Each structure stands twice: as C-alpha cells, then as structure tokens.
C-alpha positions as CSV (number, residue, x, y, z in Angstrom):
1,M,16.1,8.5,-11.8
2,A,14.4,9.3,-8.5
3,D,11.7,12.0,-8.5
4,I,11.9,14.6,-5.7
5,I,8.5,16.1,-4.5
6,R,8.3,18.7,-1.8
7,I,5.6,17.9,0.7
8,N,5.9,21.1,2.8
9,D,8.6,23.5,3.9
10,S,10.6,20.9,5.8
11,S,9.6,17.5,4.2
12,W,10.3,15.8,0.9
13,R,9.4,12.5,-0.6
14,I,11.7,10.8,-3.0
15,E,10.0,8.5,-5.4
16,D,12.3,5.7,-6.4
17,G,10.1,3.7,-8.8
18,F,7.7,1.5,-6.8
19,V,9.0,2.7,-3.4
20,R,9.4,6.1,-1.8
21,F,11.5,7.5,1.0
22,F,11.5,10.7,2.9
23,L,13.7,13.6,4.0
24,L,12.6,15.4,7.2
25,E,14.3,18.6,8.3
26,G,14.5,20.1,11.7
27,S,16.2,23.2,12.8
28,D,19.3,21.2,13.8
29,T,19.4,18.0,11.9
30,A,17.8,16.3,8.8
31,L,16.6,12.7,8.8
32,L,16.6,10.5,5.8
33,V,13.9,7.9,6.4
34,D,15.0,4.9,4.2
35,T,17.3,5.1,1.2
36,G,15.3,3.5,-1.6
37,A,15.6,0.4,-3.8
38,T,17.9,1.6,-6.6
39,C,19.2,4.8,-5.1
40,P,22.9,4.6,-4.0
41,E,22.9,8.4,-4.5
42,A,20.2,8.9,-1.8
43,R,22.7,10.9,0.4
44,Q,23.6,13.1,-2.5
45,I,20.0,13.8,-3.3
46,A,19.4,14.8,0.4
47,E,22.4,17.1,0.4
48,T,20.8,19.1,-2.5
49,L,17.7,19.7,-0.4
50,T,19.2,20.6,3.0
51,D,22.3,22.1,4.5
52,K,21.7,20.3,7.8
53,Q,23.7,17.3,9.0
54,I,21.9,14.2,7.7
55,A,21.2,11.1,9.6
56,V,19.6,8.0,8.2
57,L,16.9,5.7,9.7
58,N,15.5,2.6,8.1
59,T,11.9,1.6,8.8
60,H,13.0,-2.0,8.2
61,S,15.7,-3.9,6.4
62,D,14.1,-5.1,3.2
63,P,16.3,-4.5,0.2
64,D,14.1,-1.8,-1.3
65,H,14.6,0.4,1.7
66,V,18.4,0.4,2.2
67,S,20.1,0.9,-1.2
68,G,21.7,4.1,-0.2
69,N,22.8,3.2,3.3
70,G,26.4,2.5,2.2
71,A,27.1,6.3,1.9
72,F,26.6,6.6,5.7
73,R,28.9,5.5,8.4
74,F,26.0,5.1,10.9
75,F,22.4,4.2,10.4
76,M,19.5,3.7,12.7
77,M,17.4,0.6,12.6
78,H,15.4,-1.5,15.1
79,Y,17.9,-4.2,16.4
80,E,15.6,-7.1,15.5
81,D,16.1,-6.3,11.8
82,E,19.9,-6.1,11.8
83,P,20.5,-9.8,11.2
84,Y,18.7,-9.7,7.8
85,Y,20.4,-6.5,6.9
86,R,23.8,-8.1,7.5
87,L,22.8,-11.2,5.5
88,Q,22.3,-8.9,2.6
89,G,25.8,-7.5,3.0
90,G,24.6,-4.3,4.7
91,Q,27.4,-2.0,5.8
92,G,27.8,0.6,8.5
93,M,27.5,0.8,12.2
94,M,24.0,0.4,13.5
95,M,22.5,2.7,16.2
96,P,19.7,0.5,17.6
97,L,16.2,1.8,17.8
98,R,13.8,0.8,20.5
99,D,10.1,1.3,20.9
100,G,9.4,4.7,22.5
101,D,12.6,6.3,21.4
102,V,12.2,10.0,20.6
103,L,14.3,11.7,17.9
104,D,14.7,15.4,18.2
105,L,15.7,17.1,14.9
106,G,15.4,20.5,16.5
107,G,11.9,21.8,16.9
108,R,10.6,18.5,15.4
109,S,10.3,15.4,17.4
110,L,9.6,11.9,16.0
111,Q,8.5,9.0,18.2
112,V,9.6,5.5,17.2
113,I,6.8,2.9,17.3
114,H,7.9,-0.8,17.0
115,I,5.3,-2.5,14.7
116,P,6.6,-6.1,14.1
117,G,4.8,-8.3,11.6
118,H,5.9,-7.3,8.1
119,T,9.4,-7.8,9.6
120,P,10.5,-8.4,13.2
121,G,12.0,-4.9,13.5
122,S,9.6,-2.8,11.4
123,V,9.0,0.7,12.9
124,A,6.7,3.6,12.2
125,L,7.5,7.3,13.1
126,L,5.0,9.5,14.7
127,D,5.3,13.3,14.2
128,E,2.5,14.2,16.6
129,A,2.9,17.9,16.3
130,A,2.3,17.7,12.5
131,G,-0.3,14.9,12.8
132,V,1.7,12.6,10.5
133,L,2.5,8.8,10.8
134,I,5.3,7.5,8.6
135,S,4.3,3.9,8.3
136,G,7.0,2.1,6.3
137,D,5.4,-0.9,4.5
138,S,2.9,-1.8,7.2
139,V,0.2,0.7,6.2
140,Q,-0.1,1.1,2.4
141,S,-2.6,0.6,-0.4
142,D,-0.2,-1.6,-2.5
143,N,0.6,-5.2,-1.9
144,I,2.0,-6.1,1.5
145,F,4.6,-8.9,1.7
146,M,3.6,-11.4,4.4
147,F,5.4,-14.5,3.1
148,G,8.6,-16.1,4.2
149,P,10.3,-16.8,7.5
150,R,10.5,-13.2,8.7
151,R,6.8,-12.4,8.4
152,D,4.1,-12.9,11.0
153,I,0.6,-11.9,10.1
154,N,-0.7,-12.3,13.6
155,E,2.0,-9.9,14.9
156,F,1.1,-7.6,12.0
157,I,-2.5,-7.5,13.1
158,R,-1.5,-6.7,16.7
159,S,0.8,-3.9,15.5
160,L,-2.0,-2.4,13.4
161,E,-4.3,-2.6,16.4
162,R,-1.8,-0.6,18.3
163,L,-1.6,2.0,15.6
164,K,-5.4,2.1,15.5
165,G,-5.3,3.1,19.2
166,L,-3.1,6.0,18.4
167,K,-5.3,7.5,15.6
168,D,-6.1,10.5,17.6
169,K,-2.5,11.6,17.3
170,F,-2.3,11.7,13.5
171,S,-4.5,12.8,10.7
172,V,-2.5,11.5,7.7
173,V,-0.2,8.5,6.9
174,W,2.9,8.7,4.7
175,P,3.4,5.2,3.4
176,S,6.5,3.7,1.5
177,H,4.3,2.2,-1.3
178,G,1.0,2.8,-2.9
179,A,-1.0,6.0,-3.0
180,F,0.3,9.1,-1.2
181,P,-0.9,10.2,1.3
182,A,-3.0,7.5,2.9
183,E,-6.0,8.0,5.3
184,P,-5.8,6.7,8.8
185,D,-8.9,4.6,8.2
186,L,-6.8,2.4,5.9
187,I,-5.4,0.9,9.2
188,D,-8.9,-0.5,10.1
189,K,-9.3,-2.0,6.6
190,L,-6.0,-3.7,6.7
191,I,-6.8,-5.2,10.1
192,E,-10.1,-6.5,8.8
193,G,-8.5,-8.0,5.7
194,A,-5.6,-9.6,7.5
195,Q,-8.0,-11.1,10.1
196,Q,-10.1,-12.6,7.3
197,I,-7.0,-14.3,5.9
198,V,-6.1,-15.7,9.3
199,D,-9.7,-16.9,9.9
200,G,-9.9,-18.6,6.5
201,K,-12.8,-16.4,5.4
202,V,-11.2,-15.4,2.1
203,T,-9.5,-17.5,-0.6
204,G,-6.2,-16.6,-2.0
205,T,-5.1,-17.0,-5.6
206,Q,-2.1,-19.2,-6.3
207,A,0.8,-17.1,-7.7
208,E,4.5,-16.9,-7.8
209,H,6.5,-13.9,-6.6
210,R,10.3,-13.8,-6.9
211,D,10.4,-17.5,-7.6
212,T,8.4,-18.3,-4.5
213,P,4.9,-19.8,-4.5
214,V,2.5,-17.5,-2.7
215,L,-1.2,-17.0,-2.1
216,F,-2.3,-13.6,-3.2
217,Y,-5.3,-12.0,-1.4
218,K,-6.7,-8.9,-3.2
219,F,-8.9,-6.5,-1.4
220,P,-10.3,-3.2,-2.8
221,Y,-7.9,-1.2,-0.6
222,A,-4.7,-3.3,-0.7
223,G,-3.3,-6.8,-1.3
224,F,-1.4,-9.4,0.7
225,F,1.2,-11.9,-0.6
226,C,1.1,-14.7,2.0
227,D,2.6,-18.2,2.5
228,V,1.1,-21.2,0.8
229,K,-0.4,-23.3,3.6
C-alpha cells in the first residue's frame, strides 16, 4: 500500500516501497510525475488529492516508474525512452518531451531538462519559482543503476555537470529513491564518484543484481551498479 505524504499546499509524494512519485498541482492542471513500481491505482490515488484534470509524465521508462501508466490514455515521456517502454508492453499514446519544454500547470511552470545517462531519455523537472529540481533516478542517495545496454556513465557525468551549472536555480532536490529531500551538493558528489569509476581510481565489488553480474561501487553518499568490464 502506497503512503501519501503532503510536501506543501500543492505537492505530494507517494511512497511506493523503494520508489516514490509525485503529484504536483497548479491552478488549472495536476501532474503525476511517474506512477510507481507496484501502483496500478496511481491515478485513483491522485484523484483523491486533487479535483484538477490529471496528466502523467514519466522521468524515464524503467519498470519501477510506469506501473500506473495504463490508467491514462496519454502520457508524456522523452522520445528516446519510448522504445524500451514499448518493449515492456507499455500502453497509451506518448506525447514526446524534448529538452527545454515548459509545462504550465496554471501558475506553476516546470522546465524539462534532458539528462541522458541513466537511460537515454531520462529527464529532470525544474520548478524554478519554488527552487525545486525533480531528478528522477539521476540524483539520489540510493544505488544508481548504470549497467546494461541502455546506460552510459559518461553521458551521466555530462548530464550531472549540466545540472551543476543550474544550481543557482534550485535549493532542493526531490529524488525518486533514497533520502528525501536531497541537497543540491549531492550532484557534485555523484559527479566525483562516477568520474572515479570511469578513471579506474576505485575498485568495485563483484555482485549479482537481477541475475546479472555487476560491479558495485559504494560511496558514503550513494552507490553505483555498473557493468563488469
């Protein structure tokens, strides 16, 4: 059973076990940011919290972010993540997101920032007026998946460098996993750790995740599951 926690007068986080998703309300529309891992009733939950028309946007297409999409005829996602979504049997008509898109919920604007690396179509949402960055999986204090054909740690670093350059526009990060909220300085730490992995300055531990051999790199602030080289 998902836990609903009110963040402020117009924002909620829905804790679905190890992952969270968000409902953001404007004066005209509400936006469900992701739909959880085991939460086909995500739309029903949102409808208990707002009387506004609800749209859904996925930060990326990993299975733990799309479980409630089937209740919506339309969903928003970066076009580069649609192929994997369809491979999983994802339904609905995609409204493609592109870097720089601005979503107006009515008195509340969200800028789409394309941050490839964790997946090709990962996006963050910037609510500049509120000083909030909604980061999906790319900025978090838990373990970040960087193994498999869809992941690119060098792209991930470049994307985080871009977010680092925007830090004057937000004072807090709302991640999909790990501690909530997160501090913007976590971005710098993740860049440092990922770069150390790329440069071979740290040694990973042999592990297995979901029947896949991986190297696990654990830092004080987060971990990375990476490909075995």
